[in-house]
C-alpha positions in Angstrom: 0.0 0.0 0.0 2.9 2.4 0.8 4.3 1.9 -2.7 0.9 2.5 -4.3 0.4 5.7 -2.4 3.9 6.9 -3.3 3.2 6.2 -6.9 -0.1 8.0 -6.8 1.5 11.0 -5.0 4.1 11.2 -7.8 1.4 11.0 -10.5 -0.6 13.8 -8.7 2.5 15.9 -8.5 3.1 15.5 -12.3 -0.6 16.4 -13.0 -0.4 19.5 -10.8 2.9 20.5 -12.6 1.3 20.2 -16.0 -1.9 21.9 -15.0 0.1 24.8 -13.4 1.7 25.4 -16.8 -1.5 25.1 -18.7 -3.4 27.4 -16.4 -0.5 29.9 -16.3 -0.3 29.9 -20.2 -4.1 30.4 -20.5 -4.1 33.2 -18.1 -1.1 34.8 -19.8 -3.0 34.6 -23.1 -6.0 36.5 -21.7 -6.4 40.0 -23.1 -5.1 42.7 -20.8 -2.9 42.5 -17.8 -2.7 44.3 -14.4 -0.7 47.2 -16.0 -3.6 47.8 -18.4 -6.0 48.0 -15.4 -3.6 50.6 -13.8 -3.6 52.6 -17.1 -7.4 52.6 -17.2 -7.7 53.8 -13.6 -5.0 56.5 -14.0 -5.3 58.5 -17.3 -2.2 60.4 -16.5 0.0 57.3 -16.8 2.1 57.5 -20.0 3.2 54.6 -22.3 6.7 55.0 -20.9 5.4 54.5 -17.4 3.5 51.4 -18.5 6.6 50.0 -20.2 8.7 50.6 -17.1 6.2 48.9 -14.9 6.0 45.9 -17.2 9.7 45.6 -17.1 9.7 45.9 -13.3 7.2 43.2 -12.8 8.6 41.0 -15.6 5.4 41.0 -17.7 7.3 41.9 -20.9 9.4 38.6 -20.6 8.5 35.4 -22.5 5.9 33.3 -20.9 8.2 30.3 -20.3 10.7 32.6 -18.4 7.8 34.1 -16.3 6.5 30.6 -15.5 9.9 29.4 -14.5 10.3 32.3 -12.0 6.8 31.7 -10.6 7.4 27.9 -10.2 10.7 28.5 -8.4 9.0 30.9 -6.0 6.1 28.5 -5.5 8.5 25.7 -4.6 9.9 28.1 -2.0 6.4 28.6 -0.5 5.8 32.0 -2.2 2.6 31.9 -4.3 2.6 35.6 -5.0 0.5 38.6 -4.0 -3.2 39.2 -4.6 -3.8 42.4 -6.5 -7.4 42.8 -5.4 -7.0 42.1 -1.7 -3.4 43.5 -1.4 -2.4 40.5 0.7 -0.4 37.3 0.1 -2.4 34.7 -1.9 -2.3 32.0 0.8 -3.7 34.4 3.5 -6.8 34.7 1.4 -7.0 31.2 0.0 -6.9 29.2 3.3 -10.1 30.6 4.9 -12.0 30.3 1.6 -10.7 26.7 1.3 -12.1 25.9 4.7 -15.5 27.3 3.8 -15.7 25.3 0.6 -14.5 22.1 2.2 -17.3 22.5 4.8 -19.9 23.3 2.1 -18.9 20.5 -0.2 -18.5 17.9 2.6 -22.0 18.5 4.0 -23.7 18.6 0.6 -21.8 15.5 -0.7 -22.6 13.5 2.4 -26.3 14.4 2.2 -26.6 13.8 -1.5 -24.9 10.4 -1.2 -27.0 9.4 1.8 -30.3 10.3 0.1 -29.1 8.9 -3.3 -28.3 5.5 -1.7 -31.6 5.4 0.1 -33.8 6.4 -2.9 -31.8 4.2 -5.3 -32.2 1.1 -3.1 -35.9 1.9 -2.5 -36.5 2.1 -6.3 -34.4 -1.0 -7.1 -36.1 -3.4 -4.7 -39.5 -2.5 -6.3 -38.6 -2.1 -10.0 -41.3 -0.6 -12.3 -43.6 0.0 -9.4 -45.2 3.3 -8.4 -42.4 3.9 -6.0 -39.8 3.3 -8.7 -41.6 5.7 -11.1 -41.9 8.4 -8.4 -38.2 8.1 -7.5 -37.2 8.3 -11.2 -39.4 11.3 -11.7 -37.7 13.1 -8.7 -34.2 12.0 -10.0 -34.8 13.3 -13.5 -36.2 16.6 -12.1 -33.0 17.0 -10.0 -30.8 16.2 -13.0 -32.7 18.5 -15.4 -32.9 21.7 -13.2 -29.9 24.0 -13.8 -28.1 24.8 -10.5 -28.2 28.6 -11.1 -31.9 28.5 -11.7 -32.5 26.3 -8.6 -30.4 28.8 -6.5 -32.5 31.7 -7.7 -35.7 29.8 -7.0 -34.6 28.9 -3.5 -33.7 32.6 -2.8 -37.1 33.8 -4.1 -39.1 31.2 -2.1 -37.3 31.0 1.2 -35.7 34.4 1.5 -38.0 36.8 -0.4 -41.5 35.2 -0.1 -41.3 33.4 3.2 -38.5 35.3 4.8 -37.3 32.2 6.7 -33.6 32.2 5.6 -31.1 34.8 4.5 -30.6 35.2 0.8 -26.8 34.8 1.0 -23.6 35.8 2.5 -22.3 35.0 6.0 -23.0 36.4 9.5 -21.7 40.0 9.7 -20.4 39.5 13.3 -17.7 37.1 14.4 -19.6 36.2 17.6 -22.7 34.8 15.7 -24.0 31.6 17.2 -24.1 28.2 15.6 -27.7 28.4 14.6 -27.2 31.8 12.9 -24.2 30.4 10.9 -26.3 27.3 9.9 -29.1 29.6 8.7 -26.7 31.2 6.2 -25.5 27.8 5.0 -28.9 26.1 4.5 -29.6 27.4 1.0 -26.2 26.8 -0.5 -26.0 23.3 0.9 -29.6 22.6 -0.3 -28.8 23.8 -3.8 -25.7 21.6 -4.2 -27.5 18.6 -2.5 -30.5 18.7 -4.8 -28.4 19.1 -7.9 -26.4 15.9 -7.0 -29.1 13.6 -5.6 -30.6 12.8 -8.9 -27.5 11.4 -10.5 -26.5 9.4 -7.4 -30.0 7.9 -7.2 -30.0 6.8 -10.9 -26.6 5.1 -10.7 -27.4 3.3 -7.4 -30.7 2.1 -8.8 -29.1 0.7 -12.0 -26.3 -1.0 -10.1 -28.7 -2.5 -7.5 -31.1 -3.9 -10.1 -28.3 -5.6 -11.9 -26.8 -6.9 -8.7 -30.1 -8.3 -7.4 -30.3 -10.5 -10.5 -26.9 -12.2 -9.8 -26.6 -15.8 -8.8 -25.1 -15.1 -5.4 -28.2 -13.1 -4.4 -30.5 -16.0 -5.4 -28.2 -18.3 -3.4 -28.4 -16.1 -0.3 -32.2 -16.0 -0.5 -32.3 -19.8 -0.9 -30.3 -20.1 2.3 -33.1 -18.3 4.1 -31.2 -15.1 4.8 -33.6 -12.2 5.5 -34.4 -9.8 2.7 -33.1 -6.8 4.5 -29.7 -8.4 5.1 -29.6 -9.6 1.5 -30.2 -6.1 0.1 -28.1 -4.0 2.4 -25.2 -6.4 3.3 -24.8 -8.5 0.1 -26.2 -6.6 -2.8 -25.5 -3.0 -1.8 -21.9 -3.6 -1.0 -21.3 -5.2 -4.4 -23.3 -2.5 -6.2 -21.3 0.3 -4.6 -18.1 -0.6 -6.6 -19.3 0.9 -9.9 -21.2 3.6 -8.1 -17.9 4.7 -6.4 -16.4 5.4 -9.8 -19.2 7.6 -10.8 -19.3 9.4 -7.5 -15.5 10.2 -7.7 -16.0 11.6 -11.2 -18.9 13.7 -10.0 -16.8 15.2 -7.3 -15.1 17.5 -9.8 -18.5 18.5 -11.2 -19.6 19.2 -7.6 -16.7 21.6 -7.2 -17.8 23.3 -10.5 -21.3 23.6 -9.1 -19.9 25.2 -6.0 -18.5 28.0 -8.1 -22.0 28.9 -9.4 -23.6 28.3 -6.0 -21.1 30.4 -4.0 -21.2 33.2 -6.5 -25.0 33.4 -6.5 -25.3 33.1 -2.7 -22.2 35.4 -2.1 -20.7 32.6 0.0 -17.0 33.3 0.7 -15.5 30.0 -0.6 -13.2 28.9 -3.4 -15.8 29.2 -6.1 -16.5 32.8 -5.5 -12.8 33.5 -5.0 -12.0 32.1 -8.4 -14.8 34.1 -10.0 -13.8 37.3 -8.4 -10.1 36.7 -9.2 -10.8 36.1 -12.9 -13.2 39.0 -13.3 -10.6 41.3 -11.5 -7.6 40.0 -13.5 -6.0 38.8 -10.2 -3.8 36.3 -12.0 -1.9 35.0 -9.0 -5.0 34.3 -7.0 -6.8 32.7 -9.9 -3.9 30.4 -10.7 -3.4 29.1 -7.2 -7.2 28.7 -6.7 -7.6 26.6 -9.9 -4.6 24.4 -8.8 -6.4 23.7 -5.5 -9.5 22.8 -7.5 -7.4 20.3 -9.4 -6.0 19.0 -6.2 -9.5 18.4 -4.9 -10.4 16.3 -7.9 -7.2 14.2 -7.6 -7.9 13.6 -3.9 -11.5 12.5 -4.8 -10.2 10.0 -7.3 -7.6 8.6 -4.8 -10.3 8.2 -2.1 -12.4 6.3 -4.7 -9.5 3.9 -5.4 -9.1 3.3 -1.7 -12.8 2.7 -1.3 -12.6 -0.1 -4.0 -10.4 -2.1 -1.7 -12.7 -1.6 1.3 -15.8 -2.7 -0.7 -14.3 -5.6 -2.6 -11.9 -7.9 -0.7 -10.4 -9.2 -4.0 -8.9 -5.8 -4.8 -5.4 -5.2 -3.3 -2.9 -2.5 -3.9 0.8 -2.9 -3.5 
């Protein structure tokens, strides 16, 4: 297992290195740079001043040379300075990363729990009224765009009913637990509803196929209770292909968090990336997108480790 984890860590490092260059190159190809923004905000700045600033900050150098200087500084722990916030990038990134981890963790756990329950409920009674009702809810969740669902939740629960805040976070640092939870309910609900449908459909399909296997008929012939057959024998076997889909959906969940956090003004990684790109804060956008890549790689690694826990025949090392 140690050798496997070491190999995966090396692969992840290579992927992050390649992605850092790709993101750096794409940001470098974007029209405009921070000096252009300074020119627009200060009409008295001359072209000579702009050229001098570009030479001072190294913007006039080839992109490979600039990337090399950035990579050397990053290996030393210096990820640059945020132009918008006028602070080091990591000082801004770490609190936002904690907020997004909490948001994604809660919504992911809820969507997976409800998806497993609804998928099993539909699979044990295929083509029944319960199955049709679950499928209808699943297709509705898959079809609704996350941005439209977010706006609908705000209109219903914040504007019409006035039960929950429309977005943001508590203004005071001494806000209680309940007050903090009230601000997180709508973002968590938006991400959870957007993910439940896909999880339900995959669990249902895997469970229906598993319940037709010979070892399930053998377990029933031995007199094992139906509940134990479904949840101990069938569900564990069905979770192996579902784990792959869930791991792939983790990256999509992070993308959905970008939309959700922007609409609800939630101070997480998604809103940070959006604000950094719109404000041409290249250092902050680059490091934030690399952390998004790291999230996806971590999700895939956890899925591979879950295979070994679900199927005793799978061994790494």
